[in-house]
C-alpha positions in Angstrom: 16.6 -10.6 8.1 14.9 -13.3 6.1 11.6 -14.9 7.2 12.9 -18.3 6.3 13.6 -19.1 10.0 10.0 -18.3 10.8 8.6 -21.2 8.7 8.4 -23.6 11.7 6.1 -21.2 13.5 3.2 -22.3 11.3 3.6 -26.0 12.0 5.8 -26.5 15.1 6.6 -30.0 16.2 8.1 -29.1 19.6 7.9 -26.2 22.1 9.8 -25.2 25.2 8.3 -23.1 27.9 11.3 -21.5 29.7 10.1 -20.2 33.0 7.4 -22.8 33.5 6.4 -22.9 37.2 4.4 -24.7 39.8 3.0 -21.5 41.1 -0.6 -21.1 39.7 -0.2 -17.3 39.5 3.0 -17.4 37.5 2.9 -16.5 33.8 4.9 -19.6 32.9 2.5 -21.8 34.7 -0.5 -20.3 32.9 1.2 -20.7 29.5 2.1 -24.3 30.1 -1.4 -25.1 31.4 -2.9 -23.5 28.2 -0.5 -25.6 26.0 -1.6 -28.8 27.7 -5.3 -27.9 27.6 -5.1 -27.0 23.9 -4.2 -30.5 22.8 -0.9 -29.7 21.1 0.4 -33.0 19.6 4.1 -32.1 19.5 6.7 -32.4 22.2 6.2 -30.1 25.2 9.3 -29.3 27.3 9.1 -27.1 30.4 12.4 -25.6 31.5 13.0 -24.7 35.2 16.1 -25.7 37.2 14.0 -25.9 40.4 11.6 -28.7 39.4 11.8 -32.2 38.0 8.2 -32.3 36.9 5.5 -29.6 36.3 1.9 -30.4 35.6 2.9 -34.1 35.1 5.4 -33.1 32.4 9.1 -33.8 32.7 10.9 -30.5 33.4 14.5 -29.8 32.3 17.0 -27.7 34.3 18.3 -25.8 31.3 18.1 -25.2 27.6 21.2 -27.3 27.0 19.5 -30.2 28.8 16.6 -30.4 26.3 16.5 -33.5 24.2 16.6 -31.5 21.0 16.3 -27.9 19.7 12.7 -26.8 20.2 11.0 -25.4 17.1 9.6 -22.6 19.3 10.7 -21.4 22.7 8.4 -19.4 24.9 10.5 -17.3 27.3 8.8 -16.1 30.5 11.7 -15.3 32.9 13.0 -12.1 34.4 14.4 -9.6 31.9 18.1 -9.8 33.0 18.1 -13.5 32.2 17.0 -13.1 28.6 20.3 -12.5 26.7 22.0 -15.5 28.2 19.0 -17.7 27.5 18.8 -16.5 23.9 22.5 -17.4 23.5 21.8 -20.9 24.8 18.8 -21.3 22.5 20.9 -20.2 19.5 23.6 -22.7 20.4 21.0 -25.4 20.7 19.7 -24.6 17.2 16.3 -23.0 18.0 15.1 -20.5 15.4 12.1 -18.9 17.1 11.8 -17.3 20.5 8.7 -15.7 21.9 9.6 -13.2 24.6 6.7 -12.8 27.0 8.9 -10.9 29.4 8.7 -7.1 29.5 11.4 -4.6 30.5 14.0 -5.0 27.7 14.8 -1.4 26.8 17.5 0.7 25.3 17.9 2.4 28.7 18.9 -0.8 30.6 20.8 -2.2 27.6 18.9 -5.4 27.5 17.2 -4.8 24.2 20.5 -4.5 22.4 22.0 -7.4 24.4 19.1 -9.6 23.3 19.6 -8.8 19.7 23.3 -9.4 19.9 22.8 -12.7 21.6 20.3 -14.0 19.0 21.6 -12.6 15.7 24.6 -14.9 15.2 22.4 -17.9 15.2 19.6 -16.6 13.0 17.3 -16.8 16.1 14.2 -14.7 15.5 12.5 -12.9 18.3 8.8 -12.1 18.8 8.3 -9.4 21.4 9.3 -8.6 24.0 6.1 -7.9 26.0 3.7 -10.3 24.2 0.9 -12.5 25.5 2.5 -15.6 23.8 1.7 -17.5 20.7 -1.7 -19.0 19.5 -1.8 -21.3 16.5 -5.2 -22.9 16.3 -4.3 -24.9 13.2 -1.7 -26.7 15.4 -3.9 -26.8 18.5 -1.3 -24.7 20.2 -2.2 -22.0 22.7 1.1 -21.0 24.2 -0.2 -17.8 25.8 -1.6 -16.6 29.1 -4.9 -15.2 27.6 -8.1 -16.2 29.4 -10.0 -17.3 26.2 -8.3 -19.3 23.6 -9.0 -19.2 19.8 -11.1 -21.7 17.8 -9.9 -22.8 14.4 -10.8 -20.7 11.4 -9.2 -18.9 8.5 -8.5 -15.4 9.9 -4.9 -14.5 10.7 -4.7 -11.9 13.6 -1.7 -9.7 14.1 -1.6 -7.3 17.0 0.9 -5.1 18.7 -1.2 -5.0 21.8 -1.5 -8.1 24.0 -4.5 -6.7 25.8 -6.3 -6.3 22.4 -5.4 -9.9 21.5 -7.0 -11.1 24.8 -10.1 -8.9 24.3 -10.6 -9.8 20.6 -10.4 -13.6 21.3 -13.0 -13.3 24.0 -15.3 -11.3 21.7 -14.7 -13.7 18.8 -15.5 -16.7 20.9 -18.9 -15.3 21.6 -19.5 -14.7 17.9 -18.2 -18.1 16.5 -15.3 -16.5 14.8 -12.2 -18.7 14.3 -8.5 -18.0 13.5 -5.7 -19.7 11.6 -2.9 -17.9 13.5 -2.8 -15.3 16.3 0.5 -13.5 16.6 1.2 -11.0 19.3 4.0 -8.7 18.3 4.7 -6.6 21.3 7.6 -4.2 21.2 8.9 -5.7 17.9 12.7 -5.5 18.6 13.2 -8.1 15.8 10.2 -9.6 14.1 8.0 -6.7 13.0 4.6 -6.2 11.4 6.1 -6.6 7.9 7.7 -9.9 8.7 4.4 -11.2 10.2 2.5 -10.1 7.1 5.0 -11.9 4.9 4.6 -15.0 7.0 0.8 -15.1 6.9 0.8 -14.3 3.1 2.4 -17.7 2.6 0.1 -19.5 4.9 -2.6 -21.5 3.0 -4.7 -21.8 6.1 -5.1 -18.0 6.3 -7.6 -16.4 3.9 -7.7 -12.9 5.4 -5.3 -10.9 7.7 -6.6 -8.5 10.3 -4.2 -6.2 12.0 -4.3 -4.1 15.2 -1.7 -1.5 14.2 -0.1 1.0 16.6 3.2 1.8 14.9 5.2 1.1 11.8 8.9 0.5 12.4 10.0 0.1 8.8 7.5 1.8 6.4 9.1 0.5 3.1 9.2 -3.1 4.4 5.7 -2.8 5.7 4.2 -1.5 2.5 6.2 -3.9 0.4 5.0 -6.9 2.5 1.4 -5.6 2.5 1.3 -5.0 -1.3 2.6 -8.5 -1.9 0.1 -10.1 0.5 -2.7 -7.9 -0.8 -2.5 -9.6 -4.2 -3.3 -12.9 -2.6 -5.7 -12.1 0.3 -7.4 -9.1 2.0 -5.7 -7.1 4.7 -7.9 -5.2 7.1 -6.5 -2.9 9.8 -7.6 -0.8 12.7 -5.3 2.0 13.7 -5.8 3.6 17.1 -4.4 7.1 17.3 -1.7 8.8 15.3 2.1 9.0 14.9 3.8 11.8 16.8 4.8 14.7 14.6 8.5 15.1 14.0 8.3 18.9 14.3 6.1 21.3 16.2 5.3 23.4 13.3 5.7 23.6 9.5 6.7 26.6 7.5 4.2 26.1 4.7 0.5 25.5 4.4 1.2 22.1 3.0 3.2 21.1 6.0 0.6 22.4 8.4 -2.0 20.2 6.7 0.0 17.1 6.5 -1.5 15.5 9.5 -0.3 12.0 10.5 -3.8 10.6 10.2 -4.1 11.8 6.6 -0.7 10.3 5.6 -1.5 7.1 7.4 -4.6 6.8 5.3 -2.5 7.3 2.2 0.0 4.7 3.4 -2.7 2.1 4.0 -4.4 2.7 0.7 -1.2 2.3 -1.3 -0.3 -0.8 0.8 -3.6 -2.3 -0.3 -5.0 -2.4 3.3 -8.6 -1.7 4.1 -8.9 0.6 7.1 -11.8 0.2 9.6 -12.6 2.3 12.6 -14.1 -0.2 15.2 -13.3 -3.7 16.4 -16.7 -5.0 15.3 -16.0 -3.6 11.8 -12.7 -5.4 11.8 -14.3 -8.8 12.1 -17.2 -8.0 9.9 -14.7 -7.1 7.2 -12.8 -10.3 7.7 -16.1 -12.3 7.4 -17.4 -10.6 4.3 -14.1 -10.9 2.4 -14.0 -14.6 3.3 -17.4 -15.0 1.6 -17.1 -13.0 -1.6 -14.4 -11.8 -4.0 -13.6 -8.1 -4.3 -16.2 -5.9 -6.1 -15.1 -3.9 -9.1 -17.2 -2.0 -10.2 -19.6 -1.7 -7.3 -23.1 -1.0 -8.5 -25.6 -1.9 -5.8 -29.2 -2.7 -6.2 -31.6 -2.7 -3.2 -34.8 -4.7 -2.9 -37.2 -3.8 0.0 -40.7 -4.4 1.1 -40.6 -1.2 3.1 -39.9 2.2 1.5 -38.3 3.7 4.6 -35.8 1.0 5.0 -34.8 1.5 1.4 -34.3 5.2 1.9 -32.1 4.6 4.9 -30.0 2.1 3.0 -29.5 4.6 0.1 -28.4 7.3 2.4 -25.8 5.0 4.0 -24.6 3.8 0.6 -24.1 7.3 -0.7 -22.5 8.5 2.5 -19.8 5.9 1.9 -19.3 7.0 -1.7 -20.6 3.9 -3.4 -22.9 3.7 -6.4 -26.6 3.0 -6.6 -27.1 0.8 -9.7 -29.3 2.1 -12.6 -31.7 -0.6 -13.7 -31.8 -1.4 -17.4 -35.1 -1.0 -19.4 -35.3 -4.8 -19.7 -35.2 -5.2 -15.9 -37.8 -2.5 -15.4 -40.0 -4.3 -18.0 -39.6 -7.6 -16.2 -40.4 -6.0 -12.9 -43.5 -4.4 -14.4 -44.8 -7.8 -15.2 -43.9 -9.1 -11.7 -45.0 -6.3 -9.4 -48.2 -4.3 -9.0 -48.6 -1.0 -10.8 -47.6 1.2 -7.9 -44.0 -0.1 -7.5 -41.2 2.4 -7.4 -39.9 1.6 -11.0 -36.5 2.6 -9.8 -33.6 1.5 -7.5 -34.3 0.8 -4.6 -37.0 -1.5 -5.8 -39.9 -1.3 -3.4 -42.0 -4.4 -3.9 -44.6 -3.0 -1.4 -45.7 -4.3 2.0 -48.2 -6.8 0.5 -45.6 -8.7 -1.5 -45.7 -12.4 -0.9 -42.5 -14.4 -0.2 -42.5 -15.7 -3.7 -42.9 -12.3 -5.2 -40.1 -10.9 -3.0 -37.7 -13.7 -4.0 -38.6 -13.3 -7.7 -37.8 -9.6 -7.5 -34.4 -10.4 -6.0 -33.7 -12.9 -8.8 -34.8 -10.5 -11.5 -32.6 -7.6 -10.2 -29.6 -9.9 -9.8 -29.9 -10.8 -13.5 -29.4 -7.1 -14.5 -26.1 -6.6 -16.3 -25.7 -3.2 -14.6 -25.9 -4.7 -11.1 -22.8 -6.1 -9.2 -24.4 -6.9 -5.8 -27.8 -7.0 -4.3 -29.0 -6.0 -0.8 -32.4 -7.4 0.2 -34.2 -5.6 3.0 -37.2 -7.1 4.7 -39.6 -5.7 7.2 -41.8 -8.2 9.2 -45.3 -8.0 7.7 -48.4 -10.4 7.7 -48.1 -10.9 3.9 -44.5 -12.1 4.1 -43.5 -13.6 7.5 -39.7 -13.5 7.9 -39.2 -17.2 8.2 -41.3 -18.0 5.1 -39.7 -15.2 3.1 -36.2 -16.4 4.2 -37.0 -19.9 2.9 -38.0 -18.4 -0.5 -34.8 -16.4 -0.7 -32.7 -19.3 0.3 -34.3 -21.3 -2.5 -32.8 -19.0 -5.2 -29.3 -18.7 -3.7 -26.2 -20.7 -4.5 -23.2 -20.4 -2.2 -24.4 -17.0 -1.0 -25.0 -15.6 -4.5 -27.8 -15.0 -7.0 -26.9 -15.1 -10.7 -23.3 -15.3 -9.5 -23.6 -11.9 -7.6 -23.2 -11.4 -3.9 -26.5 -11.3 -2.0 -26.6 -9.5 1.4 -29.8 -9.6 3.4 -31.1 -7.5 6.3 -34.2 -8.9 8.0 -35.2 -6.0 10.3 -36.8 -6.6 13.6 -36.3 -8.6 16.7 -38.3 -11.6 17.8 -40.3 -12.0 14.6 -37.2 -11.7 12.4 -34.9 -14.0 14.4 -36.1 -17.3 12.8 -35.7 -15.8 9.4 -32.2 -14.7 10.0 -31.2 -18.1 11.3 -32.6 -19.7 8.1 -30.6 -17.2 5.9 -27.4 -17.8 7.8 -28.0 -21.6 7.7 -28.2 -21.3 3.9 -24.9 -19.5 3.7 -26.3 -16.1 3.1 -24.5 -13.0 4.4 -27.2 -11.6 6.8 -27.0 -8.4 8.8 -29.1 -7.0 11.6 -29.2 -3.4 10.4 -29.0 -1.8 6.9 -25.9 0.2 7.9 -24.1 -3.1 8.7 -24.9 -4.5 5.3 -23.9 -1.3 3.5 -20.6 -1.3 5.5 -20.0 -4.9 4.3 -20.6 -3.9 0.7 -18.3 -0.9 1.2 -15.6 -3.3 2.4 -15.9 -5.4 -0.8 -15.8 -2.2 -2.9 -12.7 -0.9 -1.0 -11.0 -4.3 -1.5 -11.7 -4.1 -5.2 -10.2 -0.6 -5.4 -7.2 -1.6 -3.3 -6.4 -4.6 -5.5 -6.8 -2.4 -8.6 -4.4 0.2 -7.1 -1.8 -2.5 -6.5 -1.5 -3.0 -10.2 -0.3 0.6 -10.7 3.4 0.8 -11.6 4.0 4.3 -10.3 6.4 6.5 -12.3 6.2 4.4 -15.5 3.8 6.7 -17.3 5.5 10.0 -16.7 7.0 11.7 -19.8 10.5 12.5 -18.6 11.1 14.9 -21.6 8.8 17.5 -20.0 11.1 17.9 -17.0 14.3 19.9 -16.9 16.1 18.5 -13.9 19.3 20.4 -14.5 17.5 23.7 -14.5 15.6 23.0 -11.4 18.8 21.7 -9.6 20.7 24.8 -10.5 18.0 26.9 -8.7 18.2 24.7 -5.6 22.0 24.8 -5.7 22.1 28.6 -5.7 19.8 28.8 -2.7 21.8 26.1 -0.8 25.0 28.0 -1.5 23.6 30.9 0.5 22.6 28.6 3.3 18.9 29.1 2.6 16.2 26.5 3.2 13.4 28.6 1.7 13.3 29.5 -1.9 12.0 32.9 -3.0 8.8 33.0 -4.9 10.7 33.6 -8.1 13.0 30.7 -7.5 10.1 28.4 -6.6 8.3 29.4 -9.8 11.4 28.7 -11.7 11.5 25.2 -10.4 7.8 24.7 -11.3 8.4 26.0 -14.8 11.3 23.5 -15.2 8.8 20.7 -14.4 6.2 21.9 -16.8 3.8 23.6 -14.3 2.5 26.8 -15.9 3.4 30.0 -14.0 2.6 33.7 -14.9 5.1 36.0 -16.4 6.8 38.3 -13.9 9.2 41.3 -13.5 11.4 42.0 -10.5 12.1 45.5 -9.2 14.8 46.1 -6.7 13.5 49.4 -5.5 10.2 51.3 -5.3 11.5 53.6 -8.1 12.1 50.6 -10.3 8.5 49.4 -9.5 7.2 52.6 -11.2 9.1 51.8 -14.4 8.2 48.1 -14.6 4.6 48.8 -13.7 4.2 51.2 -16.5 5.7 48.7 -18.9 3.5 45.8 -17.8 0.3 47.9 -17.8 0.7 48.6 -21.5 -0.1 44.9 -22.1 -2.3 44.0 -19.2 -5.3 45.8 -17.7 -4.3 45.0 -14.1 -1.3 43.7 -12.2 -0.3 42.1 -8.9 2.5 43.3 -6.7 4.2 41.1 -4.1 7.1 41.4 -1.7 10.2 39.5 -2.8 11.9 38.0 0.2 14.3 35.1 1.0 13.0 35.0 4.6 9.3 36.1 4.7 7.3 32.9 4.2 3.7 34.0 4.1 3.6 37.5 2.5 -0.1 38.1 2.8 0.2 37.9 6.6 2.0 41.2 6.7 0.2 42.8 3.8 2.8 41.8 1.2 0.4 41.1 -1.6 -1.7 43.7 -3.5 -4.2 42.6 -6.2 -5.9 44.1 -9.2 -3.8 47.3 -9.5 -4.7 49.2 -12.6 -2.4 52.2 -12.6 1.3 53.0 -11.9 0.2 55.3 -9.1 -1.7 52.4 -7.4 1.3 50.1 -7.7 3.6 52.8 -6.3 1.3 53.4 -3.3 1.0 49.6 -2.7 4.8 49.2 -2.7 5.2 52.0 -0.2 2.5 50.6 2.0 4.1 47.1 1.9 7.5 48.6 2.9 5.9 50.5 5.8 4.0 47.4 7.0 7.2 45.3 6.8 9.0 47.9 8.8 6.3 47.9 11.5 6.5 44.1 11.7 10.3 44.2 12.0 11.0 42.9 8.5 12.3 46.0 6.8 15.8 44.5 6.2 14.2 41.3 4.8 12.7 42.8 1.7 14.8 41.9 -1.4 12.6 43.6 -3.9 9.2 43.5 -5.4 7.6 41.1 -7.9 5.1 42.3 -10.6 3.0 40.0 -12.5 -0.2 40.3 -14.6 -3.5 39.9 -12.7 -4.5 36.5 -14.0 -8.2 36.0 -14.2 -9.4 32.5 -15.2 -13.0 32.4 -16.2 -14.9 30.1 -13.8 -11.5 29.1 -12.3 -11.2 27.1 -9.1 -8.5 28.0 -6.4 -6.7 24.8 -5.6 -3.8 23.7 -3.4 -1.2 21.3 -4.7 2.0 20.4 -2.9 4.6 18.1 -1.5 5.2 17.4 2.2 7.9 15.3 3.7 6.8 13.2 6.7 9.4 12.1 9.2 8.1 8.4 9.2 6.7 7.9 5.7 8.7 10.2 3.6 7.3 12.4 0.8 3.5 12.8 0.3 1.6 14.6 -2.4 -1.1 17.0 -1.1 -4.1 18.2 -3.1 -7.3 20.0 -2.3 -9.2 23.3 -2.1 -6.9 26.3 -2.0 -7.0 30.0 -1.2 -6.2 32.0 2.0 -8.6 29.9 4.1 -7.1 26.6 3.2 -6.6 25.4 6.8 -10.1 26.4 7.7 -11.6 24.7 4.6 -9.6 21.6 5.5 -10.4 19.9 2.2 -7.3 18.1 1.3 -6.2 14.5 0.4 -2.8 13.0 0.5 -1.1 10.3 -1.7 2.2 8.7 -1.7 4.6 9.3 -4.6 5.4 8.1 -7.1 2.0 8.6 -8.8 0.8 7.6 -12.1 -2.2 9.0 -14.0 -4.8 6.8 -12.3 -3.4 7.4 -8.8 -3.4 11.2 -9.5 -7.0 10.9 -10.5 -7.8 9.0 -7.3 -6.2 11.8 -5.3 -8.5 14.4 -6.9 -11.5 12.2 -6.3 -10.7 12.0 -2.6 -11.5 15.7 -2.0 -14.9 17.5 -1.7 -13.9 20.1 -4.3 -13.8 17.3 -6.9 -17.6 17.6 -7.2 -17.2 21.2 -8.3 -14.3 20.4 -10.6 -16.6 18.1 -12.5 -18.7 21.1 -13.5 -22.1 22.3 -12.2 -24.9 24.5 -13.6 -23.4 26.9 -16.0 -19.8 26.3 -14.7 -17.8 24.0 -17.0 -15.6 21.3 -15.7 -12.0 22.1 -14.9 -9.2 20.7 -17.1 -8.7 17.5 -15.2 -5.7 16.4 -17.3 -3.9 19.6 -16.5 -4.5 19.1 -12.8 -3.2 15.6 -13.0 -0.1 16.8 -14.9 0.7 19.1 -12.0 0.4 16.3 -9.5 2.6 14.0 -11.6 5.2 16.8 -11.8 5.2 17.1 -8.0 5.5 13.3 -7.8 8.5 13.4 -10.1 10.1 16.1 -7.9 9.7 13.8 -4.9 11.6 11.1 -6.8 14.3 13.4 -8.2 15.1 15.6 -5.3 15.5 13.9 -1.8 16.4 17.2 -0.3 13.0 18.9 -1.0 11.1 19.2 2.3 7.9 20.9 1.0 6.3 22.4 -2.0 3.3 24.6 -1.7 1.4 25.8 -4.7 -1.5 28.0 -3.5 -3.5 29.1 -5.3 -3.2 26.8 -8.3 -6.0 28.2 -10.4 -7.7 25.7 -12.7 -10.3 26.5 -15.4 -11.8 24.6 -18.3 -8.8 25.4 -20.5 -6.2 26.9 -18.2 -4.2 26.0 -15.2 -1.6 28.3 -13.6 0.3 28.4 -10.3 -0.2 31.9 -9.0 1.9 31.5 -5.9 4.5 29.0 -4.8 6.8 28.2 -1.9 9.5 25.5 -1.8 11.6 24.5 1.2 14.7 22.4 1.0 17.3 20.8 3.3 20.6 22.2 2.0 22.6 19.6 3.8 21.1 16.8 1.6 21.7 18.6 -1.7 24.0 15.9 -3.0 21.9 12.9 -2.2 21.4 10.8 -5.3 18.1 10.1 -7.0 15.8 8.2 -6.9 14.8 9.4 -3.4 15.4 6.5 -0.9 12.9 8.0 1.5 10.1 7.0 -0.9 8.3 4.1 0.8 7.2 2.8 -2.6 9.9 2.2 -5.1 9.4 3.9 -8.5 9.7 2.2 -11.9 13.5 1.7 -12.3 13.7 3.3 -15.8 17.5 3.6 -15.4 17.9 -0.1 -15.8 17.1 -0.1 -19.5 19.7 -1.0 -22.0 20.2 -2.1 -25.6 22.1 -5.2 -26.7 23.0 -6.3 -30.2 23.1 -10.0 -30.9 24.1 -11.4 -34.3 23.0 -8.2 -36.0 19.7 -7.8 -34.1 19.2 -5.0 -31.6 17.1 -5.9 -28.5 15.9 -3.5 -25.9 16.3 -4.9 -22.3 14.2 -3.0 -19.7 12.3 -3.6 -16.5 8.8 -5.2 -17.0 5.7 -3.0 -17.2 2.0 -3.9 -16.7 1.4 -3.3 -20.5 3.7 -6.2 -21.2 0.8 -8.5 -20.3 -0.5 -7.8 -23.8 2.8 -9.1 -25.3 2.9 -12.3 -23.2 0.5 -14.2 -25.5 2.9 -13.8 -28.4 5.8 -15.0 -26.4 4.0 -18.1 -25.2 2.5 -18.9 -28.6 6.0 -19.0 -30.2 7.6 -21.0 -27.4 7.5 -24.8 -27.7 5.6 -26.8 -25.1 8.9 -28.5 -24.1 10.5 -25.1 -23.4 7.5 -24.0 -21.3 7.7 -27.3 -19.3 11.3 -26.6 -18.6 10.7 -23.1 -17.4 7.4 -23.7 -15.4 8.2 -27.3 -14.2 5.6 -29.1 -16.2 3.1 -26.4 -17.0 2.6 -25.5 -20.6 -0.1 -22.9 -20.2 -0.4 -19.8 -18.0 -3.7 -18.3 -16.9 -4.5 -14.7 -17.5 -4.4 -14.1 -13.8 -0.9 -15.6 -13.7 0.3 -13.3 -16.5 -1.2 -10.2 -14.7 0.7 -11.2 -11.5 3.9 -11.6 -13.5 3.7 -8.2 -15.1 2.4 -6.2 -12.1 5.3 -6.4 -9.7 6.7 -4.6 -6.7 10.3 -3.5 -7.7 11.3 -3.6 -4.0 10.7 -7.4 -4.0 11.0 -8.5 -7.5 12.6 -7.6 -10.8 11.9 -8.8 -14.3 13.7 -7.8 -17.4 12.1 -8.2 -20.8 13.8 -8.4 -24.1 11.9 -6.6 -26.9 12.9 -7.2 -30.6 13.0 -4.4 -33.2 9.3 -5.0 -34.2 8.1 -4.7 -30.6 7.6 -8.3 -29.7 8.4 -9.8 -26.3 11.0 -12.5 -27.0 12.5 -13.1 -23.5 12.1 -12.6 -19.8 14.4 -12.9 -16.8 13.0 -12.7 -13.3 14.4 -12.4 -9.8 12.2 -12.8 -6.8 14.0 -11.3 -3.8 13.9 -12.9 -0.4 12.0 -10.8 2.2 15.2 -10.4 4.1 16.9 -9.1 1.0 19.8 -11.6 1.4 19.3 -13.7 -1.8 17.0 -14.0 -4.9 15.6 -16.8 -6.9 15.8 -16.5 -10.7 14.0 -17.7 -13.8 14.7 -17.2 -17.5 12.5 -17.8 -20.5 13.5 -17.1 -24.1 11.3 -17.6 -27.1 12.2 -20.9 -28.8 13.2 -19.3 -32.2 15.4 -16.7 -30.4 17.5 -19.1 -28.5 21.2 -19.8 -29.0 22.1 -16.3 -30.0 23.1 -15.1 -26.5 19.8 -13.6 -25.4 19.5 -15.8 -22.4 23.0 -14.9 -21.4 22.3 -11.2 -21.7 19.1 -11.5 -19.7 20.6 -13.5 -16.9 23.7 -11.2 -16.8 21.4 -8.2 -16.5 19.7 -9.9 -13.6 22.9 -10.7 -11.9 24.2 -7.1 -12.3 20.9 -5.9 -10.8 21.2 -8.3 -7.9 24.7 -7.2 -7.1 23.6 -3.5 -7.1 20.8 -4.4 -4.7 23.3 -5.8 -2.3 22.2 -9.4 -2.5 24.7 -12.1 -1.5 23.5 -14.9 -3.7 21.2 -15.8 -6.6 19.8 -19.3 -6.7 17.4 -21.3 -8.7 15.9 -24.8 -9.3 16.4 -26.3 -12.7 15.0 -29.6 -14.1 17.9 -32.0 -14.6 16.7 -32.5 -18.1 17.1 -28.8 -18.9 20.6 -29.0 -20.3 20.4 -25.7 -22.0 19.8 -23.8 -18.7 22.3 -25.9 -16.8 24.9 -25.2 -19.5 24.3 -21.5 -19.2 24.6 -21.6 -15.4 27.9 -23.4 -15.6 29.2 -20.9 -18.1 28.3 -18.0 -15.9 29.9 -19.5 -12.8 26.9 -21.1 -11.0 27.5 -24.0 -8.6 25.2 -26.9 -9.8 24.2 -29.7 -7.3 21.5 -32.3 -7.2 18.5 -31.4 -5.1 18.4 -33.2 -1.8 14.7 -33.3 -1.8 13.9 -34.1 -5.5 16.2 -36.1 -7.8 14.6 -34.6 -10.8 15.9 -31.1 -9.9 19.3 -29.5 -9.9 19.9 -26.6 -7.4 22.0 -23.8 -8.9 23.5 -20.9 -7.1 26.1 -18.1 -7.5 27.7 -16.1 -4.8 27.7 -12.5 -5.8 30.5 -11.7 -3.4 32.8 -13.6 -5.8 34.4 -10.8 -7.9 34.7 -13.3 -10.8 30.9 -14.0 -10.8 29.0 -13.1 -13.9 27.7 -9.6 -13.6 30.3 -8.8 -10.9 32.3 -6.5 -13.1 29.8 -5.7 -15.9 31.7 -8.3 -18.0 30.7 -8.5 -21.6 29.7 -11.9 -22.8 31.1 -12.9 -26.2 27.5 -13.5 -27.5 25.9 -10.3 -26.2 27.8 -7.8 -28.2 28.3 -5.8 -25.0 26.0 -3.1 -23.6 26.1 -0.3 -21.1 23.4 0.1 -18.4 21.6 3.3 -17.9 21.3 3.5 -14.1 18.4 5.0 -12.2 18.5 8.8 -12.2 22.1 10.0 -12.0 23.4 12.1 -9.2 22.5 15.8 -9.5 25.1 17.8 -11.4 
């Protein structure tokens, strides 16, 4: 459902408290008392049929008796009364109800009854089982918490009412204020994704902090977070883990796909910074409110005590951040400033006898270094530099918390002696921290924020070279296994699928009997010094567990003995009838090769995830794996590799050369594409994947499928991040010119300048409502989009120039979309605008939208004419006489785009949809 009905929540003009009471211990009484004490300036309407007045307020006997529809209704009555009250509120015209009441469950039927009562009226429900609603910007505390919230710029979302109450009490003691505090409770309607969407649009909220216990709709959650993350930081604390959907998994990959790992992957791709403690939660909100994200993050440390500097470096490196390298110029400047015994390195130890002026000068010198992105200044209380005097010297070189435009964080160590200095620093707007670890944690938050924002620009799936994948060949293998009712592919089938997706596998021969093993072994040993023998089975998952793998066999006799031994072991284990044959392959030896694990695991909540890490038979014991959400691109694949400990080895060490990183990334991208193409794949396990400096090869592989889902179409709807919709590309010929129409890509930002330069100022004013210039940041935002929430089609002419763009921004409830079109001035009146808008309408219909609408300047006759031609309704805006509102109902079969109609000016074109159904 759309969040449009939630808009009054941010600035309510009236509130009803249903269940208000004269009993001091009643929840309704406490809520009303807090509302009155908070100073809410709007209308306050208690509702209770037993009283005419409560707390000197007129009390109404029923919802229908209220003088008007309240913007917000707080409901604190017994659970059985809720459905009928919601129906009354809906009939009255109320759009938001906050259900403090608990006890609405599926078991007693009240949950569904509440939803059925509210939905016909567009009445949105918070809760049930919440502490109420706290809006400091509106002076509204409609809750029963003990400590209210002071006004600030932090938005708090919490699924736990107890945590809301505790956090507010803690925040009050630390002078931390809030813009909005939203308790979500059981989330039968409004969920965490809706709440993020709401706060993303709130100009009073500069940062969003989240206490997250569960994610009801992962795709909606990630889409909302990614959209908000482009505007402001999101910081979350997640207590505990999601319950596993199954007790055990059949592959190594499944066994390692812990919920905490995949939750980390989800939060990263959503652009959310994860913290582990409540104090870190607020510290993160505070530091992101002070400074922009850091990227890159090269930290310089100044200290007057060597030990403090060493501790800070340890903490910095523990968090994976980078210690800046000082330039020769900076070292030379410091040589002139500091005594001869200074460290001549980072951290810069100015020595214990440094005066306040020398200390401040060193901070300023280091901040000027082009290789430094942020500075941490550590100070130990000494006679030569008293904390208060040193703090004044530092404050004198700072402007708005920065030195030379770079963030300055300070840590004045100590207690009583340092207290005055810390107060001076904070009074000067400097980010001061009591301990080095706290300061490093704050810098780590800024670094994570920078990385999260950068990751949000990745358009996953847009860089994969599709020509390297043979989907039909892979699907044929899956189809054969499914026809036999098998969920697990044999090793040979699994390697066939990998080969179809460009992942190198060794050559192999298959023997049906031990006698055939002799013949094939003799043949293979003529070309290879040693071979590997494995059991071939459609049912035995881990062959090595029953002795089903023999390595480094150098003679036919050894191979024969190994086959007999395997058969005997299988018989003893009760698997004699499950041996389908034997696989022979060369003993592959990769010089200085690393055994890796790469795979795909399907999570019951978040869908497919890519797994990468250290491989081998001890993979669970090593436990060095990282997870990422598909679809991946080259940068995301690289990030996945970096998230493992084995990455340090893969970069090369001593005499061992670095592994072929590009080859590893290609394997991860291939697995990512499998996740997109085949919704029925439950797990892929490549172990070991051996990577050397010039070679990569999958020595063993297992693939598990769900045969019942074989015919589900691609792209995989279980993906929580929508891939690049390549299938929506098409060609159109207009007056002899061929134009390519395709979904927008980040690289199109480079083409925007040409489009804007050759579009007249008047045309730009018409499109952007008075603006004639677009900032670089605006262009980046317009070309880095989330295809779940937005679509933009670009028109590229034969010489590769961007000549037109149509854009659709989809309502969060996915009910309607708002469009815009821009065509280069010299390419107008040839039907290009028509083609772009028709493409957009066809896409909107395919997405299930009911309506496309837009606002057009009444002087923009060209666009108004196009809208009328395509069947839009055109009316004068009720709020602005200079605007026309246009809309088209897509349920109308005659609407443009409804039947893929060909416009006379477009020359006609056929869309290539997202990946077709499997053959």
